[in-house]
N, C-alpha and C positions, 0 to 999 in steps of 0.2 A: 169201748174201742172208738166211738166217736169222739169221746173226749181226747183220746190220744191223738187222734187225726188233727182235732182242731188246735191242739196244742202245738203239733208240729207245723201247721199252716201259720200259726201266729209266729212262731220261731223263725220261720222262712222269711216270713213278711219282714220282720225285725231286721234279719240278717240282711235282706235285699237293700231295706232302707239305709241301714249303717254302711253297706258298700257305697251305695250311690252319695252318701253324704261325704264319706272319705274321698271318692273320686272328684267330687265337686270341690272339696276342700283343696286337693292336690292341684286341680286345674286352675283353680282361682288365682292364687298367689303367682303362678308361673305367668298367666296371662297379663295380670297387673304390673309385674317386673317388666314385660315386654313394652307395655304401654308407657311406662316410666321411662324406660331407655329412649325410647323413639322420641317423647316429648323433650327429654334432657338434650338429645343430639339436635334437634329442631331449634332449640332455643340457642343453642351455641353457635349454630350456623347462621341464625338470624343477627346474632350479636357481631358477628365477623364480617356479616354483609353491611351492616350498619357502620362499623368501623371503617371498613374500607371506602364505603362511600363517602365518608367524612375526609380522605385523604385524597380522592380523585379529584383532580382540577376542573374546574369549570371550562366552558369553552372559551370564556373571556381571558380567563387565566392561561389556558393552553396557548392563545394567541400571543399572549405578553411574553411567556416563556419562550417561545418559537423566535419573537423578535430579538430577543436578548441573545439567544444562542447564535442567532445569524449575525448579529453586531459583533459577539466576541471572535466569530469564525472569521469575519472580515479583518478584524485588528490582527488576529494571528497571521494570516495571509499577508498583511501589508507589514507586519514586523519581519516574517520570512523574506520578503522580496528585499526589503532594506537591508538584512543581514547579507544576503547574497549579493548584493550590488554595493555593499559597504567596503571601504577600503581597497584591498589589492584584488578584489574578484574580477574587474573587468578593465580593460584598457580605455574604454570611454570615460570612465570615473577618474581616470588618472591624469594629471597635467603632464603636458609634454616635457617639463624640466625632470620629471621623475622618471621618464621613459628613454630606453636607448634602442637605437636600431642597430641590429648586427647581420652581418652576412652569412649566410648558410650554404652559399656556393651557387655556381653556375651548372645547369643540368640539361644533357642532351639525352632523351629516353627514346628509344624505339622499341614499339609494341607489334608483334607479328600476330595477326589473327587468322589461324589455319582455316576457319569455316568460310571467309569470305576470300581467304588469299592477299588480303590486303595488309600493308603495314601502316602503323601510326608514328609519326615523327613529332616530339614534342621537344620545344626548347624554352627555357626561362631561366630568370635568375631569381633566387629565393633569399628573401630576408625574414627575419623575426624580431619581435618586440619583448624587451625584457626590462624589468624595474633597473633604474639606475643603481640602487644599493644591491642588487643581485647580479650584476654584469660580469664582476670578476669572478664569482663562483659559477656562474654560467660558462664563461670561457675555460675554467679549469675543467669542468665535466665534460664540455663540448670537444674540447682537444682530446680528452682520452676516451671518447667514442665518436669521434667524427666519422671513421669508414662506417660504422653500424648504421649511424644517422643517415648518411648519405644513402646507404643501401636501402634503408626503410623508405626514404624518400621516392627513390627510382621504382621500387616494388609497388608503393602506393600509387603512383602516376601510372605505371604500366598495368596495373590491374583495374583503372578507372573505366568506366563506360564512355564512350566518346560523347554522347548525350550531357554528361556531367563536366566534360571539358569545354561545352559550348556554354555553361552557365558564366553569366558575365561576372558575378562575384566569386565564382569556383568555390561555393561554400562548402560543399562536401570534401573536396579534397584537402581545403585548409583545415577542416575538423579533423581529418584522418592524419595528416602530417602533424599537427599539434599534439595529437594523441600519442602518436608512435615516437616523436622525437621526445616529448616530456617523459615517457616511458624509458627509452633508451638514456636519457640523462639521471633517471632515477629520482627526479624531483619536478613538479611543474613549474620551472622557469620560465619557459616560452609561453609568452602571454597571445601573442599573435603571429600569423604567418601572411607574408606580402609578397606576391608574386610581380616580379618586373620583366618586361620584354616576353611575355607570355606569347607563345604561339604554337599551333599544331597542324599538321597537314597529313591527310590520310591518302595513300597511294596505292 
């Protein structure tokens, strides 16, 4: 009986050792695989960081690049300004032989202000500047839309704030008249607006 029990104990011990060995074998490769994967990813990350650091410019290189970009931007701005002021863009750059002065009419505009109960009387002669080679085309289009242009001029002056009428250069009114006149013409033929005998009285 004692022999049987001893045999059972030995068998149980062997079974236990076998199970522990199997479990250790099962755990061993899994842990090693994880360690290898982490090491592999770490190596790849380090390689990418090293490669990126090779392409990142130094402080001196960054300053040189910034100067080059600033110089290029300045060159583009100068070119753009030259394009805008080249040729027929502005009357100031066109010789007097290439320009013609045309009459746009005499105007008497009365604007009533219901808030103050006062009225504003504005009198002026209006002239425009066109290019000599566009003069005939201007008159053809102007004759076809003269009434509409006169109406737009009067509406513009009537809706102008008295403070803008006090401006010595009348810049805002001139810009509005140029815009509305050229829109009525269908082409930007009028280059400049000129007021003559301009006066306004508020009563």
